[in-house]
Each structure stands twice: as structure tokens, then as C-alpha cells.
N, C-alpha and C positions, 0 to 999 in steps of 0.2 A: 719285114713289121712284125714276124714272127715273135721275136725275143722280147720284145716287148709287151705285149701282150701277157706274155708268160711272165713276163715282171708285175705286169699289172694287179694279173691275181693274186702270184705270190704277194703283192704288196697289201691288198686286199685283205690275204686269208691271216694279215700279221695284225691285221687293226681291228679285224675278228678277231683274235686270238687275245687281243690285249686289253679293247671294250670286255669279255668274259670273265677276264683274270681281273676285273677292275672291279666287274658286277661286282666277285663272290669275293672283293680282299676287304669293297666299302659291309657288303654283310657282317665277313668275317670281325670288321672293325665295332661294330654295336658294343658301344659301353654296356650296355644291361645285358648278352651274351656273354661276354667277358668275366664280368663280373657273377654273372651264372655260374661261367665254368672256375670263377675259382673256389667258390664253393662246391662246387663238383668233384673239383681236385680233393678238395680235403674231405668231403663228405664218402669220397670212393677210397681213401688213403692212401691216395698214387704218395703221399709225403713220406709214405713209408719206406721208400724204393727211392726216391729221388729228392735232389733238393732244387727250389724255385729262391733265388737267394738265397737267403742266411737261412729260411726254414725248410726240414725235412731232413733225411738220415739218406746218405750217397752211397746206398748199395749200387744205385741203376747211376744212369746220364745223368749231369748236373743238367739242367730246363731253363734257363736263369736266358740263357740269348736260344731257346730253340728257336723259336721266330724266327730270328734272323738267318736261319741256315736251312730253315723249311717252310714252307706255305699250308694255311689252314686244313688247305683241300688234303694234305697229301698227312697232316697229320691226323685227318677225323680217319683217312684208310687205315693208317697204324693201329688209330685206337679198336677201329671196328678190325684187326684180323692183324696182332705183330706179326702172325708166322706165313702169313704171306709174303709181305713186304721183302721180309728177312728168314728165310725158312729157319737159321741157324741165331736167331735171339732167345735169348732168353727170360723175354716180357712173355705171360700167358695173355692168352687173350682171354678180359675181363667182362663179362656181362653187365653192358651199359646200357640205358634205352639211347636208342638218338637221340634225343633233347642231352641227355647227358654228354652224347659222343662228340655232337654240334659245339658243347658251350665248350667239353676243354680243350675241344682243337682251337677256339675260338682265345680262349682264355692263352695257351699257348703260343697259337698264332704270335699274340699279342708282345712277347717276350721280345722283343729285343736286345 
């Protein structure tokens, strides 16, 4: 009986995790936020080092399909402090507002 109880708890935790991920995913797919992220990407000069589609400069990684690899939540953490996630990164920590971070993460997360 005990293995079934453990399995039930594990299944519940998976469902709760999926609901949380889906809530985040829905928030990150807000068309208005994605458009704001596109504008912030341009305003902040991100295209000076990165390409998205045919726009930008290929100094840093191409971000055209970054959303297929990373969720917006991870991208938000990356934008806050890249060296915290990858100490050897060449990307500097940028002075971005919280709104710009959320918007750019949503924009990049939408790039499938």
C-alpha cells in the first residue's frame, strides 16, 4: 500500500508543477508583452550582438529559435544576471528594468 501512496503524491506533484508551468507559459505568451519585448530588444540594442531572423549582428548567439530551447522563465533569469547562470559567459549584466526583463524574456521565449 505504501508504494501506491508514494506514487500518488509523486503524481500530484507532477500535476501541480505542470499547472504552474502552464500558468507561466500563458503569461509569457501574452501578445502585448511579446510586442513590448520586441520593442525593448530593439531599444536596448540587443540586436547589436544578436540576430533574430534576418535582423541583427552575429557577434553573439543567434536567438531566432531560442524559445524552442529555453522557457521564458529561464530567459528572464538569464537577462537578470547572465554570469550567475554561466560564469564563463561573455554577455555582460545589463541595466534592464524588471518590465524590460519580463518583456524581452517573453519575446525571446516566443521565438520557436
